[in-house]
N, C-alpha and C positions, 0 to 999 in steps of 0.2 A: 609398358617399359619402352623409354625412348633408347636409353644408352645404358650401357653397363662398363665401368673402367674397375680394372684390378692393379693394384700395386703392392709393393712391400714397404713396410714401416718399421724402423726401429725403435723400441721402446726406451723408458729411461733406465730400466734396469739392464738393456743391452741385447734383449731379446728380439728376434724378428718375427714382426706380425704381418698376416696378409689381411688387406682391407681391399673391400668391394665395395665402390660406389655406383648406384643405380639412381638414374633420373628418371622419374614418371611424369607423364602429362596427364592433366585431368580436363573435363568438360563440365565440372558442377562448381567451378570457383565462381563467387558471387561478385559482381561489380561494386557492391558496397552502398548503393543508392536505395534509400529507404523505399522509394515507391515503384522500385523495378519489379515487374512481374516477369521478366524472361529469363532471369536465373534461376536455376534448380534449388532445391533443398527445403527442408522443412524449416520455416522461419521460425516459428513458435518454439519448436523443440531447440532450435540452435540458440535462441536468445537465451532460453532457461537453462541451458547447460554452459554457455558463455557467463551467466550471472553465478552459477554454481563454482565455477571456476575462479571468481573473484577477479576477471579480466577480460578484456576484448580481445576474441581470437580473430585471426584472418578469416574472412568469410562473414562475419556479422555486418550487417548493415548499419552504416551511421552516417553516411553522406545525406544532408538535407536535400529533398526535392520538392519545391524548387530551392536552390541554395540561397540562405541569407548573406549575401555578400555586401561589402563596403561598396557604395557608389563609385564608380571608376569612370573617368571621361574616354577612356581607351576601350572598356568592354561594357557597355550599358547594359548587355542582356546577363542573365544568370549564368554564373560560371563557376567550374571546379578550376583549382590550381595543380599543377604537377610540375614540382621542381627538379631538377637533375642534380647528380651528387655535388658538384663543386658549390652549386647556390646553397644546398642544404648544410655544406660544410661551413660556408663562410657569414650566411646569413641567416643563422639559427636564431638570433636575436628577433628578428623580423617575424620569423615562423611563430616564435611564442609569444607574441604580442596578439592580445584578445581580438583585435580588430580582425586577424588573417584567420579564417575559418574555411571548412569545406575543401580540405587539401588532399589530394591522392599522393601517398608515398608508395612508391614501386619496391618490390623486393630486390630488384638489381641495385637501387640506390641506397637501400637500408644495408646491404652486404657490404658495398664499397665503405660506406660510413664507418661499418663496424671495424674494418679493417684499418682505416686510416685515422679514426680519433674516437677514442672509447668515451671521452667526455661528452661530445656532440652525439654520439650513438643513444647513450643513457639519457639526454635531453630530448631527443625526438620520439624516444620511446615513451618517456614520461606525457608528451605531448599526445600521444596516439592514444593513450589510455585516459585521457581527459576527455569525458563525454561532451563537454560544453564546446571543445574546439572542433568537433565532427571532422576528424583527420582520419583517413582510412588507409591501411596498410594492404596492398593489392599483390598477392604472389604472382607476379607474371611471368615469373621463370617457369613455372609448373602449369600455366593456363595453355591449352592446346592451340588458342589462336594468337598468342603473344610471345611464346618463346621462339627463339630464333638460334641458329648455330653461328659460329664463328666462321666467317669466310676466309679463303686462303688469303694471306697477304694482309689480313686485318687485324691490327693490334686489339688488344683487350679491352684498351680505353674507348677505341672507335665502335668496338662491337657493343660494349654496353650504351654508348649514346644512340647506336641505331635501335636497340631494344627498348629504350627510352620513348623513342620517336614512334616505333611500332605501337607501343602501349597507347600513346596518346591519340594514334590513328584509329585504333580499335575502340578506344572510349568514345571517339566522337562519332564513329558509325553506331556503336552500341546506343548511345543516347538519343540518337535520331529517332529510333523505334519506340522510346517512351512517349506516352500519351500525356503530355504536360501542355499547359496554356500556353507557355513560351518554350522555346528550344533550349537546352543547356549547352553551352560551349565548354570545351576543355582546353586550358590556356598552359602551354608548355612555358615555365620560366626557367631561363638559362643565362648565364653571363658568359658562355662558350659563344664566340662570334660564329665560327664555322659550325656549330651545332644548330644555332638559330638560323643561319641562312637555308641550311639543308631542309629545316623543319619548315620555312617558308615555302622554298622549290615544291615541298610536298603537300602544300596546300594545308598546312597546320598554322594555329595561331601560336605564335610564340613572341615574348618579350623579355626584356632584360628584367632583373629585379629592380633596377633604378625607374625604368620607364614606367613600370606598373605601380611602384609605390607612389611615384610623383603625379600618377594618374588619380590617386584616391583622393576624391573632392572633399570630403570631411575630416581627414585625418592628415593634415600638412605635418604634424610633429612626427610622423614616422619616418620622415626623411632623415631625421636625425640618427635614428638607429640603422641606418645602411652602414653596412662595412665598406671603409674605402681600401678598394683592391689596387688600383691603378697607382703604382707609387710615383711614376713619371708626372701624373697631372695634379698629384697633391705634394709634391716637393714644393719646397720653399724657393721662390724664385732667385736664385744665387748660381752663379756659375762655379763657387768654389765646392769642390769634393772635400768632405769632412774625412770620411772613412773608405778604408780599403774594401775592395770586392770581396765577398764571401766566396771561398772555393766551392765548387760543385760537390755532392754528395760522393760522387764517383771518386774523385781525387782526394777527399778526406778519408775516405775507407782505404784506399791503398796507401796514403801517408800513414795511417794508424797501424795497417799491417806490418808497414817496412819501418816502424817506431819514428817516422821521421816527425808525425804528429802525435799527440796524447789527447785521450778522449776522457771528458770528465764532466762533474756538475758544477755550474758558475754559480757561485755564492757572493753576492753583493755585499759591501761593508756599510752598515746602518749608519755609522759616524763618518765615514768618508765616501761621497759619491764618485770619486775618482780611483777608488781601490776597490780590487775584490780578490777571491782565490778562486780557483779551480781544483775541485778535489778529484784526483783521478784514482779510480778503483782499480788495483792491480790483483794478480792472482796471489801475491804474496803479502803486499802491504800496500796502504793508502798512502798516496803523495799529495802534497799541497803545493801547487803553482800560484806565486804571486802575480797578479796582473795589476798595473798602475797606468795611469793616464788614459785620457778619453779615446784617442786612434786605438790603443792596445786592448781596450775593453771592446771596442768594434761592434756596438749594438748588441751585446749579448744582454740579456734580461735575467734577472734572478731565478734560478732553477732550471735555465735552460741547460740541455746537454751540448757541450760544445768541443771543438777540436783546437788545440792550442800548439804552438810553435815554441819551444824551450829555447830561449836565449843562451848564448855562450856564457860560461862561468863568470868572466870579467864583467858582464853586463848585469850581473844579479843584484838585488836591491834588498833594502830591510823593510819591513812593513812601517808604515807611517805611524808617528804618534801624534800627527795632527788631526784635530777633529774639524771635519770640513764638511758643510752642509752647501747643497744646491740652494743658490741665490733665487729665491723666487721673484725677485723685481727684475732680473735681467731679461733682456728681449729674447733669449733663446739661442741666437747663434752667434753669439760673441766670442769666437774661438780664439782671438788673443788673449782673452779674459781667462778661459779655460787653460792655455798653455802657462799663464804666469802662475795660476793655481799648481799647476801640475809641478813646476819646477820648485814650488814651497815644500812638496813631498819628499824631494830628493835630498838627502843629505849624508854626510860621511858616517859610516857605522862599521863597527868591529866585523872581521870576518863571520865570528860567531852569529852574528845578527842577520847575516845575509840569507836569503831565501831563494830557491828556484824560482825564476822569474821568466815570463813569456808574454805572449800575445795571442788574442783569438783570432784563428785564421777562418772558421766556419762554424756554421749551426747545424749540428746534427738532430736535434729535435728542439722545437720550441714547445715550453711549457707554459705559454701564457695562459691567464685565467681573468675572469672579470675582476676589475680592481675597483675599491672603495675608495672615494676622497672627494675633492671639492674643486670647483670651476674657479679659474684665476680670469675673471674677465678681461678682456683685452681693452686698452687705454683707448684704442681706435674707434671713433663713433661708428654704430651699425656694422662694426665687424662680425663676421661670421665664425671666424677662426679665433679659438682660445686655447689656453693651456689649462690642462686639468693636473691637480697634485694629487697624487695618491697618499693614502693614509700611512701606507707602509714607505719608509723613507729609502727602502733598498730597490723602490722601482722609480724609475725615471718618469718625468712628468711627461704627459702625453698630449698631443695636439689634437684637438677635435673640432668639428664644424656643427654649428648648432644654431637655431633661430631663437632658442628659448634662453638665452643667457642671462638675461635681466631675471626671468623667473627661477633660473636654477641657482642663481648666487645666493650665497648663504645656506644652500643645502647640501646634505650629503648625497652623492651619486654614484652610480656604477658605471664604468666606461670599460671598453674592452679595446685591445691593441690590433690593429688591422696589418701594419707592417712599417718598417722602418727604412727609409730611403736613404741613399749614401751621403746626399748633401743637407741632410736635416739633423739638427742637434737633437731632435725628440723624436719619438716615433708617431706615428699618426693612428687615430683611433675613431671610436664612434660611441656616441652615449646610448646608454642601455636601459637606466632605470634612476628615478628619483626614490630615495629612501626616507627623507624627512628633513627636517629642520637641523642644523648642526647644534650640538649642546644638548638637545633633547634626550632625555635618559634612555627612550625607548629606541630612537634613531640610532644612538650612539653604541647601545648594546648589541643592535642589529648589525652594525659595521664590524664591530670586534669579533662577532660569531662568524661574519661571512669572510672577514679578513684571515680568520684562524681556520677555515675550512670545518667549521664544527657544524655537523648535522643536526638541525635544530626544527626541522618541520614537524607538525603533529603527526603523531602515529597514523598510519593508513589504517582503514577498515580490514584490508589484507592481514595486515599485523594483529590488530585487535581482537580478530575473529579466533585467534589461538590463545586467547586469555580463558582462564575457567570461568564457569558459570558462578553466578553469586546468587543466594546465599552459598559461601563455600565451608566445609569442615571436614575434619579427617575421618576416615572410615575404617571398619575393621580390615578389610580388603588391603588399605594403606598400611596398616600395622604389621601386616603377614612377614614384610621383609625390612622391618625398622625395628630399633630397640627402644623401649618405651624409657625415656629419661625424664618424665614430666615430674617425676617426685624430687628430682635433685633442686637445690637451691642455687639456681641459676641467676645472673643478673648480667645486666649490659651497662657499660661504662663508655659514654661518648661526648661529644661538643654540645654546648647548649642548643636546642632547636633542632636536633637531628631526627629525623623521620625514617630515614633509609638505613636501619640498624642492622649492619652485617653480622656482628659478632657479639656472643655472649661468653661469660666464663663460670667455673665453678671449682671450689677447693674444699675437699673434706678429708678428714683424717680416717684411715683403714684400721681395723682391729690389729693389724700387725705393727701399728705405730707408724707406717709409712702414709704417705700423702697421696689423694687421687685428685688430679688435676685435669680439667676438661676445657677445650675451646670448642665452642659450638658455632658454626657457619651457617648462615641462612643456606638452606638447599635450594638455589635458584634451578639448577640444571633439571629438578623434577618437573618445574612448569615450562622449561623451555627446552623442547625437544630438538635434535639435530635435523637441521634441513629445511624445516617450516619459515615462513615468512618472518614470525617473531624471532627465531635465531638469526636469520640472515641480517635483519636490521640490527640486532644487539651486535652481531659481527662487525658490522659497518661501522657503527658508532664508536665500538670500542672500548669507551669509557664514558663516566658520568663527567660533566663539566660543571664545577662549582663559581659560579661568579659571586659578587658582593651581595646582590640580592635576589639572584635567581639559579636555579638549578637546571641542567638541560639533562634529563634521565637518559640513562642507556635503555632502560627498559620501561614499559609503561607504569604510570603511577599505582595502579592495582597491585603491581607485584612490589615495586620499588618501597612504597609507603604503607602497604598493607599486608598482602598474603605472604611475601617473603621477609619483610621486616620483622626481626625478634622484639616485638614490643611486650610490655609486662602483661601478665595475667591473660594471655591468648595462648591456645595450642598452636606450636609452628612446627614444619619439617626443618631439620638440620641435618648438617654434615658433621659428626663429631670426631674430634682427635683427643684421644683420653691418653693421659700418663698415669704410671705408678711412680712416684720419686720418693726419695729419702728427704728428710728435713734440711739435707744440705744441697738440694736441687739435683741429686744425681738419678738420672732416668734409668728404671728398672725395666720397665715395659712400655711399649707404646700399641696402642690399637686404634683402628678408624672403624666407624660404623654409621649407617644412616640412622637417623633417630627421629624422635619426636621429644621437643621440651616445652616447657612452658616457664618463661621468665619470670622471675618473683620482683623484678625491679628494674628499670630505666632509669639509670643514674648519670649526672653529668658528673665530668671529673672533679669539679669542685664538691659536690656532692657526697661522692664515693671518698674523697679526701678527708672531709669532715668526719664520716663515719669512721674512718681509720683512726683519726686523732682524738677522737672524743673517749673520754675515759668512762663516760656514762653509758656508752651502748656496747651492748654485747649480744645482740640478736644473730640469727644464723648468716643472714648476708654480711654483718660487720666481720663475723669471725671467718668467713669465706674469703672477703677483701683484705683482712690482714695476712691470712696465710699467702694469698697470691702476692700481696706486696712483699713479703720477706722473701719469697723464693724468686722474686723478679729481680731483686737487688743481688742477690747470689749469681743470677744468670748474667747479670749485666756487667758484673764484676770480672766474671769468667770470659765473657765476650772481649772485654777490654783488654785484659791479661793477654788474650791471645791475639790481640792486633786490631781489633775493630776500632773504627774512627768514630770519635764524636764531634761532629762539625756543627755549624751554626749556619743561620739564616735570619734576617729581621724579620719577623711575621706581626702584623698589625692587626687589629680588631676595630672595625667601624661601630660606632653607636648611631641609629638611625632615629630621625624622627618620626614617630609612630603615624603622624598625618601626611607629611610630604614625603617621606621616604628619602630625606636629604640627609648625608652624614652630619652630626652636630658635633662628634668627638671622634678622635683618633688615637689610638693608644697601642704601645707594643704588647703582645699576648704574654700572659705569665704561664710557664708550664709547671704542672704540679709532679708529685710523685707517682699520681696513678696514670698520668701521660706516658710516663715510661713503664708503668707497672703493666698496662695493656699492651703497649708497644713489644715488651720482651717475650709474651705470650704469643703475639702474633707471629714474631720472628720464630719462636720456637717451632710453631705450627707449620710454618712455611718450611721450614728445612726439613722437618720429619716427613712432611708429605712429599718434598722433593727426592728424598731418599728412597721413598716407597715407590714413587712411580717410575723413577729411574732403574730400580731393581728390576720392576715387571716390563718396563718398555725402554729398554736403552736406545733404541733408536728413533722412537718419536715421543719424548716426553719433552712436554713444553717448560721451559726452565728460564731462569733470569740469571744474568752476569752482569759484573759491574768491571769492566775492564780497567786495569792499572793504568794512570796516565802516563804519557811519555815524559821523561825527564824534564824536557824544554817547557813543559807545563807548569813546572814549579819554580821557574826563574823568579817570576815577580814576587812570589812567597818568600823565597830564599833572601833575595835582594831587600824586601821590605823590613824581614826579621833581622838582617845584618845592620841596617841602617839604624836600629835600635839597641845594637850590641847583643842580639840574641842569635843563637844557632838553630836552624830548624834543618833535621836530616831527612832525606826522601828517597833513601835506599828502599825502604818497604813499608807497608801500612803500619807495620809495628813502630819501626823507626819514626815514621813521621807522627804516629799517635803519643809516643814517649817524648817527642820533642816538643809537641804543643801542650803536653801537660807540665812540662817542664818551664815553659816560657811565660813566667809570672813577672810581673813588676809592681811591688807594693806600692808605689807612688802612683802607677796607671794601672788599676785594677782592670779597666775595659779592653787593655791590650789584647788579652789571650782572646777574649771574643772576636776581637777585630782579625787576629790571625786566623782563627775557626773559620770566620766569614770568607776571608781570603783564600784558604785551603779549599773551602766547597767550591771556589770559582775555577779551580785547578783541575777539579775532578771529571771524568769523563761521563757520559750519559749511560745509565743503566739500561740495558735492552733485554727483550724477549728473544728467545731464539730456540730451535729444535736440536733436541741432544744428536740425532743423528747426522746434523749438517755442521757441526763445530765440535773442537777439542778441547778448548779453553772454557771451563764451567766456572770459573773461581768468580767470587764476589768479593771485590777489593775492599769495599767501605765496611762490610760486616766481617770479613777476614772468615768467610765460610767457603769451604769446598764446593757446595752445592746449594741452590737457594731456586724458590720458585713463588709464585702469588697463589694463595689459597683461599686467603681469608675475607676478601671483599668482592664476592661474585655480583651483588647487586650494581656495582658501580664499576666492575672490571670485568671485561669479556674474558680476558686470559684466565682469570680464576673458574670461569665456568667449564672450559676446555680441562682445566687441572682436576675439578670435579669428577668430568667424565671419566678421564684417565684413571683416577683414584676409584671410582665407583667399578669399572670393570676390573680394577686390580685385586679388589675385594668381593667380585662377585656380586655385587650389589645391583648391576645394571650391565647391558650388554653392548657391545662395540659397533661400530659402523665404519664404511671405508675410509673417509676423510680423516677419521681419528688416527689411523694407522698408515696415512700416507705422509711422509716425511717432507716431502716437496709442497704439498697444500698446507702443512704446518707453517713451514718456512714463510709461504706468502703470507698467510694469516698474521705472523709476527711482525713482519714488515709494516703491515697495516697497523698493528697494534702499537708500534713504537713510534709510528707517525701521528697515530690518534691522541698518544699520551703527549707528545712532545705539543703539539698544537693546543691540547687543553691546557697545559701549563702556560703558554704564552698567553691564551685567551683569558685565565685567571689573571695573570700579572697586568694584563691591560686593563682589566676590570678594575683592579685596586689602583691603578695608576689614574683612571678616568674619575673614581670616586674621591682620590685624594685630591684631584682638582677642583671637585665640587665643594670638599671641605675647606681649601683655602681661599674660595670665591668667596665664601660666606664669612671666613676668619679675617679676611684683610693682610696688611702687612705684618710679619713677624720676625723676630731675631732669634735665632735658637744655634745651640751649641752642635758641631759637626766635627767628624773627623775624616781625614783624607785617606781613601781607599785607593786610588791610581794618582800618578803624575803623567800628565801630558805635556807636549812640546809647547802647547800654548794655553794649556787649561789644566783644573784640578778636578777630580771627581770624588765628591764629599759624601758621607754616610750621617745622617742625622737620626742617632738612635731614638729620640722621642717619638719620631712618625715613622721610623724604618724607612725612610725616602732617601732616595739616591740621586744626585743630580750634578751637573757639571757647571763650573764657574770659569769663564773664559777670561783671559787678559788681553785679548784683542777685540776691537771692534770697529764698525764702520765711521761713528761718529767720534772717535777718541785717536789721539795720536799714539802710535804703535810703540809701547814700552820696550825698555832693554830686557830680552828674555834669555836666559842660558840655562839649557836643559842638560842634565847629566843622567845618562842611561845606565851606568855601572852600579851606582848608589842613586835609586831614582829620586830626583829631586830637580826643582823648577825655580830658579832664582829671577825675580821680577823686581826690577828697581833697587837690589841690594836686599832685598828679603828672600829669604830661601825656604821653600816648602819641602818638607819631606814626607813619605808615607807615612799614615798614623799619626800625623801631627794634630793637635785640636786647634781649630779655628770658629770663628763665630760667623754666621751667616744670614743675609738677609732674604727671607722668602715671602713672593707673592705670585699670584696668578697674572699672567699678561695674556688678555684676552684681544688684543690689538690686532693679530693676526688669527682670521678665523680659520685659516686652512689646518694650522698646527697650533692651538691653543697650548701654552706652555706654563709650568711653574718656574719661574725666574729665581736666580739665586745670584747674590751679590756679596763680595766679602766685607765683613764688618770689622773683624780684627784678625791677624795683626793688620794695621793700616800699611798700605804702600806708601813708600816716600815718594815726592814728585807730585805730578799732576795727573798720573795715570792711573786711575781708579779701573776697576776690572769691568769688563761688560758684562752686565746681568743677564745671564742667560742660563738656560739649561733644557734639554729634553726633559719632559716631566716623567722620568721613567722610575721605576720601582722594580724590585725583585721580591716584592712580600708576595704571601699567599692571602686569599680573600678569606673572610671571616668564616663561610659556610663550608670552606673546604675541610674534609674530613681529615683523619690522623693520617699521615704519609709514612708508609711503612717501607723499611728496605729501600734505600735509595736506589 
């Protein structure tokens, strides 16, 4: 043992714990070179043990000898690369490239990277475990010859740089002793000028990353992947400073502490690139700060953590109603043009519309990620600098340097941001990867999955190793702690084509005249045990993602579509919630049990409805369905009477060509009684389970809540209803539900649906939370005091945790530490909320893309539409036939500016004497515009009513939609 440190640490619970840290040095840590006979240890035993653990441990040889290196003009001899911390942090894209192999990653470097960037740390760990890359993690901090103490007056950064140079020197001396035909070099890669100079002075070979990459003879394309780190070198040659300098972190922290500045998350506006909001998370409430104008945005990028300075109240502004998108044809530094656009945002507004307004003064944490998009090739011949247009409109365009512009034109590519100089309109970045041709279905699906951060890589062997061996069957041992319900007439009701069947139901009459109703849910937690690789991967994914033609499973297919799926006529494990009810749906008893079932039928909603409606059918399954349907109607009426909301969103179904898989028809979904029947019993099961787990675990139950919207959210709904002579009360969910029920217009039957669609837009997002970390449990939309998710464990990880809690509550399983740690559960809930939100966005993007494919083949069509929102220069319309939403602009580059009059009090827009109100019926022309390959759009133009004068509308829309894809399963409990 070299050193021993003792210190006291306070735990989350307030207790004081004594911690002893001991540092040991060893002489048996291997260098990692496969041909080395100097390092001790039993190699074969080590190999076998590492394989058994399913990962490469420190000490396992993996560096090639001699190394198969890319040919370099600087280093013709065989060599290993050893990067320092900053190089690894900033040039991870280079290190991930297949060309770069045989790299030594020091423990010193890994520890620093882990502290400074969790995403980069995960990426380099993945590279180290990739056998084909031959990366080796060397624990230099515990090797007797490479460990160094920090010297007096030496800062930690200088100590670590010295430790890296000591390791390089040790490797150089060590490799000289190897009996190889040609001596192997060790090259230090560093972009730190001082570190490089010191290394050279000490007789070591050191290069910058740029020097080494440019020396690779056969890989000139790698230069494009170099991160651009010197802002001055990469600034546009202009003397004009566009942005104010960011304050240093120390000043920001002092300012936040003294309430001079506010810290929050920067959220860019998708419809207006000159406007954003900063969400400030306070102890008592969240605040929203409005940011308007290029200079005030001050180089912040969507999701950055920023510091903002709040303006005085007399400088507060109202959110703009202008739809404004970055002009992709401008040269990129026309600041006067930007100032002209900024002035168009500012308008007189009532004091009630004004919002706290401020400016970004500094960046606390950058949350940049790799971005998908397309290259806008420069018009200058043989230019190397080009603008990249991200697929996500909230991200600014990025200036990159590439020699492959002609090859990359028309391709979907990935680009990373490196920095944003003060005198550049756009950030600088570098090319990372080519995904494929724009418009190709596989490429576009890959883009939307990457853009919405959906984990979609194949399940690793480590994960698959925890699946049960096939063939699988239920044994006598399995049944010792389960209730055998295989005799019951259980059936499932799902969308057509569903293979991951989570739930099944039964209903039968008891001798006492009451009814027994059971909801049987797939027992996924039996197969996924806490803490193993399968559990960790499921927790990370959080949810199954349903796209139009594809499903990204949360769990491997063997479980999702086979062993856990409650298919008909096979024995399956279930977790059952069983009630005894009166014929009037009054619950007398509730019990829960781990069970085994055998479903007698796997029905679609239409098949189940046909059985219920058919006078000629009277079998056991039909009787069960009729009993369930009768009870469901009573349960639904009772819920609505208690204030539950019945909202609406346009949902569509694509009909695909069986050969090309292109959409050939698009129609809105028709909901049947059986949809509502299944939903009612899923809701009831979720509420019953929520009550049970909260009774048993008041501090660490995983629950789901739906917060009540702030009153301001309802402004657009109230004003829209008022414009049609209707009153919508929003004092409570019950008042809103009653108002919506009364908002009928015999001459306009679709009005009520439109109101419910608009009411849906006013709602807050439902979220998971830990009961011990929150006091507000209420679910606003369901009017339920408590709620959770129990009924879909195949596709939602939250339900797996709820199953484990319930199993412990009924003594069907044992607990484990993380299950009763409310802080760990709160962290898990944050990830689940994020994954569910991203899954929703990915599903909508998939529908939008397939809608574009549909109209590509359809040509130009005219359809009836209704106005959902009125903007200052546009109307947002909904086309019920297709569930499609889009924007019709009344301004355009090639048209004279029409006379526009916008009224915010009663939302309306008057264009050349024609006034448009929310919910007005119009006719629009729809077509796909593929002229801009950066963002293909479904364009809409107004056909009826005709605008007087010569000012027709500019035909444009972002081809957006809020529909759910065909294969998405029933969505329960918003």
